[in-house]
C-alpha positions as a printed NumPy array, in Angstrom:
array([[  0.207,  12.364,  -0.854],
       [  0.721,   9.266,  -3.03 ],
       [ -1.101,   5.734,  -3.07 ],
       [  1.215,   3.022,  -3.781],
       [ -0.895,   0.252,  -5.148],
       [ -3.853,   1.167,  -8.135],
       [ -2.271,   4.433,  -7.672],
       [  1.084,   3.853,  -9.423],
       [  0.293,   1.269, -11.271],
       [ -2.534,  -0.483, -12.9  ],
       [ -3.387,  -3.186,  -9.985],
       [ -5.604,  -4.726, -11.955],
       [ -3.393,  -6.043, -15.028],
       [ -1.049,  -7.351, -12.2  ],
       [ -3.483,  -9.317, -10.659],
       [ -4.242, -11.375, -13.36 ],
       [ -0.197, -11.775, -13.6  ],
       [ -0.566, -13.724, -10.469],
       [ -3.936, -15.196, -10.931],
       [ -2.443, -16.901, -13.684],
       [  0.917, -17.791, -12.23 ],
       [ -1.248, -18.607,  -9.299],
       [ -3.465, -21.174, -11.296],
       [ -0.488, -22.249, -13.112],
       [  0.831, -24.874, -10.587],
       [  0.578, -22.917,  -7.233],
       [ -3.039, -23.075,  -6.293],
       [ -2.531, -23.911,  -3.237],
       [ -1.411, -20.868,  -1.901],
       [ -4.524, -18.785,  -2.752],
       [ -6.957, -19.588,   0.414],
       [ -4.201, -17.811,   2.465],
       [ -3.429, -14.667,   0.067],
       [ -7.415, -14.575,   0.172],
       [ -7.704, -14.659,   3.378],
       [ -4.997, -12.421,   4.307],
       [ -6.461,  -9.776,   2.176],
       [ -9.901, -10.438,   3.906],
       [ -8.215,  -9.831,   7.531],
       [ -6.479,  -6.947,   6.019],
       [-10.577,  -5.434,   4.936],
       [-11.822,  -6.601,   8.635],
       [ -9.239,  -4.412,  10.183],
       [ -9.683,  -1.646,   8.212],
       [-13.158,  -1.238,   9.69 ],
       [-12.016,  -1.889,  13.233],
       [ -9.649,   1.095,  13.033],
       [ -8.244,  -0.303,  16.469],
       [ -4.909,   1.02 ,  17.436],
       [ -2.611,  -1.631,  18.127],
       [  0.866,  -1.538,  19.587],
       [  2.452,  -3.654,  16.459],
       [  1.725,  -2.923,  13.398],
       [ -1.598,  -3.946,  11.333],
       [  0.696,  -6.266,   8.845],
       [  2.372,  -8.311,  11.601],
       [ -1.534,  -8.711,  13.043],
       [ -2.712,  -9.976,   9.556],
       [ -0.324, -12.869,   9.888],
       [ -1.101, -13.349,  13.363],
       [ -4.659, -13.604,  12.768],
       [ -4.57 , -15.6  ,   9.322],
       [ -2.599, -18.097,  11.046],
       [ -4.744, -18.948,  13.837],
       [ -7.298, -19.105,  10.972],
       [ -5.592, -21.51 ,   9.222],
       [ -3.71 , -23.17 ,  11.357],
       [ -0.553, -23.029,  10.479],
       [  2.417, -20.684,  12.072],
       [  3.342, -16.452,  11.341],
       [  6.647, -17.761,   9.32 ],
       [  4.318, -19.965,   7.053],
       [  2.037, -16.955,   6.486],
       [  4.675, -14.325,   5.874],
       [  7.138, -16.766,   3.524],
       [  3.971, -16.672,   1.187],
       [  2.835, -12.96 ,   1.431],
       [  6.527, -12.029,   1.238],
       [  6.716, -14.419,  -1.993],
       [  3.23 , -14.071,  -3.7  ],
       [  2.296, -10.126,  -2.704],
       [  5.588,  -8.799,  -2.413],
       [  8.18 , -10.432,  -4.407],
       [  6.657, -12.071,  -6.801],
       [  4.408,  -9.357,  -8.821],
       [  7.608,  -6.784,  -8.57 ],
       [  8.963,  -8.587, -12.514],
       [  4.902,  -6.749, -13.432],
       [  4.88 ,  -3.571, -11.934],
       [  7.556,  -1.587, -14.444],
       [  5.114,  -2.698, -17.329],
       [  2.147,  -1.19 , -15.362],
       [  3.375,   1.84 , -14.279],
       [  0.818,   5.237, -14.83 ],
       [  3.88 ,   6.579, -16.57 ],
       [  1.905,   9.437, -17.039],
       [  1.238,  10.043, -13.413],
       [  4.391,   9.285, -12.876],
       [  5.917,  12.319, -15.325],
       [  3.032,  14.758, -13.782],
       [  4.648,  13.91 ,  -9.749],
       [  8.061,  14.111, -11.436],
       [  7.245,  17.562, -12.872],
       [  5.844,  18.298,  -9.51 ],
       [  8.744,  17.687,  -8.003],
       [ 11.55 ,  19.561,  -9.883],
       [  9.088,  23.043,  -9.314],
       [  9.607,  22.279,  -5.862],
       [  6.907,  20.879,  -4.123],
       [  7.704,  17.827,  -1.747],
       [  5.916,  14.126,  -2.024],
       [  5.547,  11.281,   0.405],
       [  3.907,   7.98 ,  -0.562],
       [  1.576,   6.253,   1.711],
       [  0.921,   2.199,   2.007],
       [ -1.008,  -0.288,   3.653],
       [  1.408,  -2.823,   1.876],
       [  5.432,  -2.711,   1.942],
       [  6.578,  -0.087,  -0.563],
       [  9.632,  -0.521,  -0.848],
       [ 10.775,  -2.925,  -3.431],
       [  7.754,  -2.089,  -5.538],
       [  8.982,   1.211,  -5.448],
       [ 12.147,  -0.195,  -6.323],
       [ 10.775,  -2.169,  -9.094],
       [  8.809,   0.996, -10.773],
       [ 12.194,   3.258, -10.517],
       [ 10.695,   5.731,  -8.691],
       [ 12.777,   5.924,  -5.236],
       [ 13.6  ,   9.13 ,  -5.919],
       [  9.821,  11.082,  -6.071],
       [  8.966,  10.916,  -2.787],
       [ 10.211,  12.49 ,   0.456],
       [  8.945,  10.215,   3.113],
       [  7.91 ,   6.934,   3.041],
       [  5.068,   5.198,   5.32 ],
       [  3.852,   2.305,   4.939],
       [  2.102,  -0.833,   6.43 ],
       [  4.814,  -3.406,   7.72 ],
       [  8.284,  -1.207,   7.094],
       [ 10.235,   0.595,   9.966],
       [  8.77 ,   3.494,  11.479],
       [  4.99 ,   2.693,   9.21 ],
       [  1.569,   2.595,  10.208],
       [ -0.278,   1.625,  12.509],
       [ -3.559,   2.572,  11.5  ],
       [ -4.806,   1.179,   7.906],
       [ -6.721,   3.79 ,   6.157],
       [ -9.775,   5.091,   5.951],
       [ -7.888,   6.11 ,   9.26 ],
       [ -5.899,   9.054,   8.67 ],
       [ -2.973,   8.385,  10.143],
       [ -0.563,   7.118,   7.517],
       [ -0.871,  10.727,   5.731],
       [ -1.146,  12.553,   9.051],
       [  2.513,  10.712,   9.701],
       [  3.426,  11.624,   6.132],
       [  2.411,  15.268,   6.5  ],
       [  4.05 ,  15.952,   9.525],
       [  7.02 ,  14.191,   8.276],
       [  7.28 ,  16.637,   5.194],
       [  6.754,  19.522,   7.329],
       [  3.479,  21.025,   5.862],
       [ -0.404,  20.89 ,   7.531],
       [ -2.725,  18.885,   6.397],
       [ -4.944,  20.996,   4.603],
       [ -1.923,  21.375,   2.293],
       [ -2.047,  18.381,   1.234],
       [ -3.782,  16.673,  -2.132],
       [ -4.173,  12.782,  -1.566],
       [ -4.024,  10.536,  -4.594],
       [ -5.4  ,   7.445,  -4.594],
       [ -7.092,   4.607,  -6.145],
       [-10.091,   3.784,  -3.472],
       [-12.361,   6.584,  -2.398],
       [-13.393,   4.312,   0.1  ],
       [ -9.885,   3.899,   2.035],
       [ -7.72 ,   6.307,   0.239],
       [ -9.754,   9.659,   0.388],
       [-11.849,   8.642,   2.993],
       [ -8.415,   8.982,   5.344],
       [ -7.571,  12.106,   3.212],
       [-11.452,  13.556,   4.01 ],
       [-11.014,  12.092,   7.843],
       [ -7.395,  14.387,   8.359],
       [ -8.448,  17.534,   6.426],
       [ -6.513,  16.863,   3.638],
       [ -8.143,  16.988,  -0.284],
       [ -8.383,  14.002,  -2.223],
       [ -8.24 ,  13.069,  -5.98 ],
       [ -9.397,   9.733,  -7.143],
       [ -6.812,   8.091,  -9.732],
       [ -8.799,   6.039, -11.909]])
């Protein structure tokens, strides 16, 4: 099991590039993006299981907090947190880790990606779509209903791979989310720093 953001690529470098872009003429969207990220951290702590995906819940809450429409929030988040960073991902990918995953698969290993953000476009930009047998991502079809540290996404991915949690190793960049979700799900964890 592999986390995406911060694990398959150096997130700090991408955030630095995006911050520069925002400050050079797009600073008005910064409060919306900050609110979206903060809302996700709040929702992690709540761990409530909603009838919709957490991504939509974040959009709803931010729209209400900022007194704007859900469409306005969705468009801004899609543009600044999904589309616009894509050009930086390939440059910032963790080549050694990606090579290790590729070798693992060549030896018959099965892999899944679990992300608290939409993943499909990022996986394409990184050039690693073929490295994963299953993808469970917030905001995408058949995604998750609770954010990490709830183990739901990892457990769902294990089921899709046809393996038990005890057979799984989770690779992630945050011990408080990826690691805790792995432990709660009965999986091993390796921190990628």
